[in-house]
VOTI-900803 format. One record per atom (N, C-alpha, C): y, x, z; residue in three letters. Coordinates in steps of 0.02 Angstrom, whole numbers, padded with zeros to 5 digits, always signed. Layout:
BEGIN
YXZALA...
This chain:
BEGIN
+00583-00255-00394MET+00577-00194-00407MET+00506-00179-00384MET+00462-00154-00422ALA+00402-00133-00386ALA+00398-00070-00346ALA+00361-00062-00292HIS+00363-00003-00258HIS+00295+00014-00242HIS+00287+00075-00259PRO+00230+00121-00246PRO+00231+00142-00168PRO+00173+00105-00132ILE+00168+00108-00060ILE+00116+00157-00046ILE+00119+00209-00015HIS+00081+00260+00008HIS+00056+00252+00082HIS+00008+00251+00099VAL-00023+00261+00164VAL-00043+00313+00180VAL-00030+00350+00240HIS-00058+00420+00265HIS-00120+00414+00306HIS-00151+00449+00298GLY-00208+00463+00324GLY-00279+00435+00283GLY-00307+00368+00303PRO-00369+00359+00269PRO-00356+00326+00192PRO-00410+00332+00149ALA-00400+00296+00088ALA-00414+00220+00099ALA-00413+00181+00048PHE-00411+00113+00067PHE-00441+00081-00016PHE-00457+00024-00014ARG-00478-00017-00077ARG-00428-00076-00069ARG-00396-00097-00129VAL-00372-00147-00150VAL-00417-00210-00148VAL-00402-00264-00104LEU-00451-00323-00112LEU-00434-00381-00153LEU-00360-00382-00159GLY-00335-00426-00198GLY-00253-00433-00205GLY-00226-00477-00245ARG-00162-00486-00263ARG-00135-00553-00253ARG-00088-00577-00235GLU-00060-00648-00223GLU+00011-00644-00245GLU+00021-00697-00281GLY+00112-00706-00279GLY+00137-00663-00332GLY+00201-00645-00339GLY+00239-00603-00383GLY+00243-00640-00450GLY+00290-00615-00489GLY+00311-00636-00549GLY+00309-00585-00602GLY+00264-00540-00604ALA+00245-00505-00638ALA+00222-00525-00704ALA+00241-00494-00757SER+00210-00522-00816SER+00135-00506-00825SER+00088-00545-00865THR+00010-00540-00873THR+00010-00455-00891THR+00049-00440-00937SER+00045-00361-00964SER+00048-00311-00917SER+00093-00321-00861VAL+00098-00269-00820VAL+00031-00281-00765VAL+00021-00349-00747ARG-00039-00356-00702ARG-00104-00323-00748ARG-00112-00327-00804GLU-00168-00309-00845GLU-00176-00227-00840GLU-00109-00206-00836GLY-00111-00116-00828GLY-00130-00093-00778GLY-00140-00132-00721LEU-00147-00105-00647LEU-00221-00097-00649LEU-00231-00042-00615ILE-00313-00017-00604ILE-00313-00020-00521ILE-00350-00060-00504ASP-00355-00065-00424ASP-00426-00042-00408ASP-00471-00020-00449ALA-00529+00001-00426ALA-00540+00070-00394ALA-00576+00071-00360GLY-00593+00144-00320GLY-00552+00147-00259GLY-00564+00208-00218TRP-00527+00213-00160TRP-00459+00244-00179TRP-00408+00224-00143ARG-00348+00248-00162ARG-00299+00268-00090ARG-00241+00304-00114ASP-00195+00312-00057ASP-00130+00284-00066ASP-00118+00264-00122THR-00053+00216-00143THR-00066+00177-00182THR-00030+00122-00178VAL-00055+00061-00217VAL+00031+00028-00251VAL+00035+00006-00307LEU+00100-00020-00328LEU+00095-00086-00309LEU+00149-00101-00276VAL+00164-00173-00251VAL+00216-00210-00302VAL+00214-00257-00321LEU+00260-00291-00384LEU+00306-00338-00347LEU+00354-00346-00374PRO+00409-00400-00339PRO+00371-00453-00310PRO+00387-00490-00249GLY+00359-00547-00222GLY+00282-00558-00218GLY+00243-00497-00217GLU+00183-00490-00202GLU+00152-00481-00148GLU+00088-00498-00122THR+00057-00464-00065THR-00002-00454-00096THR-00018-00385-00072VAL-00080-00357-00086VAL-00129-00342-00016VAL-00179-00369-00030ARG-00224-00359+00030ARG-00277-00295+00031ARG-00279-00264+00074LEU-00308-00189+00073LEU-00368-00190+00133LEU-00416-00158+00104GLN-00466-00128+00155GLN-00473-00066+00168GLN-00452-00057+00244VAL-00438+00016+00259VAL-00487+00021+00322VAL-00532+00085+00320HIS-00565+00096+00388HIS-00536+00153+00437HIS-00529+00138+00484PHE-00490+00183+00533PHE-00546+00209+00585PHE-00599+00248+00567THR-00660+00252+00608THR-00650+00316+00658THR-00611+00364+00652GLU-00603+00418+00695GLU-00563+00438+00727GLU-00495+00410+00710HIS-00432+00440+00742HIS-00371+00378+00755HIS-00394+00358+00812PRO-00341+00299+00838PRO-00264+00335+00850PRO-00215+00300+00848GLY-00153+00318+00840GLY-00107+00291+00790GLY-00047+00321+00796LEU+00015+00315+00738LEU-00004+00330+00675LEU-00001+00280+00621TYR+00005+00296+00558TYR+00058+00277+00529TYR+00072+00312+00460LEU+00134+00294+00421LEU+00126+00272+00352LEU+00164+00222+00341TYR+00167+00194+00268TYR+00228+00198+00242TYR+00230+00219+00178HIS+00316+00215+00153HIS+00310+00200+00078HIS+00366+00188+00045CYS+00379+00197-00033CYS+00378+00251-00055CYS+00353+00277-00116HIS+00357+00341-00137HIS+00409+00346-00182HIS+00461+00296-00177ILE+00529+00323-00225ILE+00579+00348-00176ILE+00583+00410-00187LEU+00613+00458-00133LEU+00676+00419-00094LEU+00724+00378-00145GLU+00786+00350-00110GLU+00756+00311-00072GLU+00709+00264-00075HIS+00698+00212-00033HIS+00672+00239+00026HIS+00626+00297+00023GLU+00604+00324+00090GLU+00655+00350+00138GLU+00706+00386+00093ASP+00760+00416+00126ASP+00803+00360+00160ASP+00802+00303+00139MET+00841+00246+00174MET+00803+00207+00219MET+00741+00224+00234GLY+00706+00191+00286GLY+00641+00147+00277GLY+00629+00146+00209MET+00576+00099+00188MET+00514+00142+00196MET+00497+00136+00262MET+00436+00169+00308MET+00438+00151+00376MET+00379+00132+00392ARG+00358+00109+00456ARG+00296+00146+00479ARG+00290+00141+00545ASN+00224+00165+00574ASN+00186+00098+00594ASN+00128+00110+00612PHE+00086+00063+00624PHE+00030+00090+00670PHE+00016+00058+00724ARG-00043+00090+00775ARG-00100+00070+00763ARG-00154+00107+00759VAL-00226+00095+00776VAL-00259+00102+00833VAL-00283+00056+00865VAL-00314+00065+00940VAL-00384+00071+00939VAL-00429+00108+00977ALA-00494+00098+00974ALA-00523+00041+00993ALA-00573+00013+00981ARG-00613-00041+01011ARG-00661-00036+01066ARG
C-alpha cells in the first residue's frame, strides 16, 4: 500500500526514489518537483529527502496521512540538534 507521509515543520525536496514494485504508469504520475510537506511512498520504496532545519532544533513529527494508520501509531518523532 502506498503511504502519504507528512513531515511537520520545514518543507523538503524529493531527491530520489529507489526500489519498490510500482508500475511505470504510477511512477510517471508522481510529481516530485518543488518544495513539499508530504510525499507518497510506494510499497517497498525508499525516498531520499533534502530538509533544512536551520532555526529550530528539537523534536519533529512525521506520520502517514491515512487517518487509520496515524491512529494505529504510524507516526514517529525525530530529534534535530544544533551544530
